[in-house]
N, C-alpha and C positions, 0 to 999 in steps of 0.2 A: 306094144307094151314095153319092149326093150328100149325103144327110142325114148319114151318118157322117163325110163329109169336112168338113161344116160344123161338126160337133161337135168334131172334132180341132182345127180352126182356132180355135174359141172357147176351147178349153182352153189352147192355146199363147198366145193373147193374154192370158189371165188370168195365166199364169205370168210372162210378160214384165212385165206391169204390177206384179206382186208384187215381183220382183227389183228393179225400178226404185225402188219405194218403200223397200225395204231399203237400197239403195245411197244414196238421198238421205238417209235417216236416219243412215246411218253416216258420211257425209262432212260433214254439217252440223255446224259447230263449236258447242260449248256455251259461251255467254258466261260468263266468270269475273269475279266482282265482287272487285276488289282490297280487301285488308284495310286499314283506316284506318292511316296512318303514325303510330306512337307516338314522339313527340319525346323523345329521351334527356335525362334530368335527372341532374346530378351529385349523389352522396350526400354530405351534409355530416356529418362526425363530430361526436358530441356534445362540447360544451365541457367539458374536465376540471375537476373541482372538488376543492379541498383540504378535507378534513374539518377542522372546527374542533378545536383542541387540547383533549384531554381534561384536565379539571381535575386529576385525580390524577397524570397524566404531567407536567403543567406543574409541579406541586408537587414531584415527584421531581427534575426537572431543577433546580429552584431549590435544593433541598437539596444536591445534588451540587456545584453552583456555590458554595454557601455553605461547604461543607466545604473546598473548594480555597482559597477566599478567606481562610478563617481559619487554615488549616494550611500552605498552600503555602510561605510564607516560612520556615517552620521545618524544612522537608525539605531536606537538603543532599546534594551530590554528594561522594563520598569517592574521591580518587585516591591510589593507592599505588604506590610503586616498591620492588621487591624485587630481590635479587641472586641469579642462578643461575650455574651453571658448566658449560662445555662439556666435551667429551671430554678436552681438554688442560688442564682446570682453570683456564681463563681466565674471569674474572668477566664475566657478561653481565647487564646490567640489564633488567628487564621491568616493564611497567606494567599496572595493572588498575584497575578502578573498581567502585564500589557506591553504596549509598545509606545514609542515616542520618537521624536527627531530633533536635532539641534536647530534652534531658531537663530541664535546669534553667537558671536564669539565671547560674549559676557557670561556664557554658561546657562542660558535659558533653554529649556526643553519644552516642546509642545506635546500634549497628550490629551486624552479624553478625561472629562471630569469623573465619569463613572469608574475609571481605572484607579483613581486616588481617593475616591470618596470614603470618608471616615478612616483614612489611613493614619496609623500612629508612627510608622517608620516607612521611609521610601528609599530605595536604592536604585541607582541608574548604572547599568552595565553596558559598556561599549563592545563592539565586535571582537576586539582583541582581549577581552576579559577584564579590562581595567574597570573598576567600579568606584562610584562616589555616592555618598549620602546626599539626598536632595530634600528641599523644602518647597512647599507650595507658596508662591508669591501672588497668585491671582487665580480665580476660578469663576466660571460662568455656567452654572448648571443648565440654564435655559438653552445654551448652545452646546452643551456637553464638551466644553473646552476648559483646559487648565494649563497654567504655566508653572513649571518647576524651575528651580535654580540650583546649580551645583558650583562648588568651588573647585575648578579644574586645575588651577595653578598653571604649570607649563604644558599641560596636556594639549595637544593640537586639536582644536575644534573646527569642524568644517560645516558651517551652516548650509542647510538645503534651501535653495531659492524658491520663493513662492511664485507660482504662475498666475495667469488670469483665468479664473474659472468661468467668466462670462463668455470666453471665446472657445470653449470646448464644444464638441459635437457628438451626437449619438453615433455610435459605430467606431469612434476613435479608440485606438489601442492605448491601454493603460497598464501600469505595473504597480503591484502592491508589495511592499516589503515590511516584514514584521516578525513576530515571535509566536506563531500559533502553537498552543499547547506546550509552550516553553521551548519550542524548537527555534533557536535564534537564527536570524539572518535568512529567513525563508522568503523566496521570491515567487510570486504568482503573476499570471499574465491573463489579460482578458480585454474586454471592450467596455465602453460606456453604453449601458443598456437603455437608460432614459435620463432625463433631466427634469428639474423642477418638482421633485418629489417632496412631500411633507411627511416628516417623521416625528415621533413623540420624543421629547427630551426627558432627562432624568427627573426633572421637577414637575412633570405632567403637562408641560406646555408643548409648543411645537417649533420645530426647526424647518424653515422654508428653503427652497431651492437646493435640496439635497441631491447628490449625484448617485444614481443607481448603476452598479457594475456587476458583471459576472465573474470578475477576477476573484479567485477563492479567498474568502475572508473567514477566519475561524476564531474561536475564543483565544485571546492572546494577541490577535492582530489589532485590537482596538487601540487607537492613538497613533498608529503608524501611518506613513504617508501613502497616498495614492498619487502616482506620478505619470506625467506624459513621457513620450519617448525622447524629450529633450532633457529629462532629469529634473523637471520642475514639479513642485507640489501643486496639484490641482484640487486636492481634498485630503481630509483627515478621516481615515477609516473608523467607523463608529458602530454600525449595527449590521445584523443579518436577519433575514427571515428564514427560519428553518425549524421544523418540528423536532429535529434531532440535535439542535444546537451546534451543528457542524455545517459547513458550506453547502448550500443547495443552489448556488448560482444567483442568489439575490442578496447583494450587499449594498450598504449605503455609506456615503462619505459626506462630511461637512465641507462645503465648498471653500476653496482657498480665499475667495474674496470676503467671506465671512470671517475667516481667520485674520485677514488684514485689517478688518474693521474692529474686531473684538480684542485681539491680543495686545496691541499697543496700550489700550485703556486698562487692561488687566495688569500690565507691567507698571503702568503709571499710578493707578489708583487701587489695584488689588481687586476690583470688581467692575462690572459693566453696568451702565445706567440704561435702563429699559424704558421705552415709551409707554405711556399709560393714559387711558381715556377716562376710567372711573365708572365703568358700567359692569353690570352682571348680566350675562346672557344665557339663553337656553342652549344646552350643550349639543343639540341635534340640529342639523341643517333643515331648514324649512323646505317643504316640497308639497305637491298637490295631494299626495296620499295623506301626509300629516295634517294638512289643512282640512281635508275631508273628515279625518278622525276627530279633530277638535270641533268641527261643525256639528258632529253628532252629539257632542257634549254641551252644545249651546254656546261655544266660544268661537269667535272669528279671528283667524290669524292669517297673515299673508302666506302665499305659496312659494316664496323664495326669500333668500337672505338669512340674516341672523336676528332672532327675536331678542329684544332688550327686555329683561325681566325687571331690572331696577337700575336707577341712577344714583350713585353716591352723592351726598350733599357736598357742596364746595369742591367740586372736581371739574376737570376740563369738560366732561360731558354735560354736567349741570349748567355750567356757564355758557355752553354752546346751545343749550335749549333742547337737548335730546330728552325723550320721554320714556319712562319705564312703564310697566304694567300697572293697572289701576284696580284689578279685581283678580281673585284667585279661582282656579278651576282644578278639580281633582281629575287627574289623568293617569294612564298606565305609567307615566314617567314621574309620578308624584304630583304634589301641588304645584301648579305653574301659574305665575302672574301673567295675565294676558291684557291686551289693550295698548301695549307700548309700541314704539317704533321698531321697524325691522331694518337693519343696516344692509343695503344692497350694493354699495360701492364706496370706494375711497379714492380720491384723486382720479376719478374716471375709470378705475379698475373694478371689475365685478367682484363682489364678495359673495361666495356661494355657500359658505359654512363657517362654523367657529374656528376650525383649524386654519382655513384660508385667511380669516381676519387676523388671528394672532401672528401667523407667519408673515403676512404682508407688513404689519406694523413693525415687527422685529427686524425684518430684512430691509425695508425701504424707508423707515422713518426714525427720527431721534427726538428725545425730549426737547421741548421748546419750539418744535416745528409746527406750523399751522397746516392742517390738512383739510380737504373738502370731503365731508361725509354726506353721502346720499342715503336717505331713508325713505321707507314706505310709511306714510301716515294717512289713515283714513282713505286708503286706496290710491293715493297720489304720491309721486316722488317729489321730495324737496331736498335741497342741498344746503348744508350748514357748515360754516367754517368752525374748526375746532383746533385750539392750540394744545398740543400734547404736553402732559406733565411727566414726571419721573415716577416710575412704579415704586410704591413703598416697599421697604424690606419687612417682610412679615416674620 
C-alpha cells in the first residue's frame, strides 16, 4: 500500500515539473532584433534636355521665313464700304475687309470678286500702313476674281510672281498670307490636300481645278495669295468649308493658271468672255437610281451624263444638232423635259455632271473654239462638232 502511495506521489511531482517548464517557456519573451533604419533619400528628377534642331526642320523654317520676307510687303489689306437699306429704305453703310496682292508695278491689285462686290468705296493698305483709294477695273464673278487699281505715285510696288499651278502636287508645303479677322500680315502654313476640286462661284456657276489646302484660311484671308516655298503665287485664297465660319482645315484657292488666263483680259477689257453652248440642262447628275425613279414615272432617261432639257434657237447647240426634251414629266424635282440628249463627254473627257460640264468649258475652252461633244441619244453614243459662242451678259 505504501509502495502505491509513493508511486502516485512520484507521478504528481513529474506532472507539476512538466507544467512549470511549459509555463516558463510560454512566458519567456523572445527577443526581437530591430530592422536597421533606412534613411529616406529624396528622388531627383532627371534634367530635361532639348533635342537639337533637325536640319530639315530648320531649313523648312528658313524657307517659310524667306517667303514672308520676300512677299509680305506685297500683300495688302482691302477695306470696303457698301450701302444697304433697312426696312424703311434708309441707307445703312456697312464695312468689310479682305486681302489682295500686287500684280504689277502699274498699281494693279488682285483680289476676290466677293471681297469688293457692291462696294461703294475701296481702300488698299500696305504692311507699313500706307493706304490708297482703289477702283475696280475688271471683275469676273464666275471665277471670283477682280482687279483693282491704285495711283501709287513713287511708292515702291513689289509684284508677286505667279507660279505654274499645273505643276503642284498633293502634299506640297504651302504658305498663306492675308488679313484674317482684320489681323494684318498673318502667315499660316500647311500642305496641298487635294487638287482638281470644283467649287461654286459667286454667280452660282462653278470654278474648276480649285486647290484644296489645310493652311488656315479665315474670313479676311479671301483674295490673299497661296504661295509655294519659292515665294510664287500658286493660288488665290477664296473659300473655306466650316460650320463655324472659321478655319476647319478645308480651304480652297483659285489656281494661278486661271489667274494668268483671266486677269490679262480683265485689265484689257474689264470683263472676261465666257464660252457658251446654248443649252438648258437638268441640274442633277444622271445615275442609275435617278434613271430608275424616272422609269417609275413612265419616263426613260440615261443613267449617266447631263440631261439636256432644252436647246435655245440660233445657238451653237442648235447649229450642232443637239436635242432637248420633247415631253414633260412631273417629278419630285418639278416638271422636267425628257427625251433629249445626255452629254457624256467633251473632247474625249468624261462629263459626269452639271458642275463638271461647266467647269470643263470654263477651264479648257474659249469662245470660237470647236469642241467634240459626245451625247447619248436613243441608247447610243454619237459625237457632234460644236463651235462655242460667247455667253450673253444677262
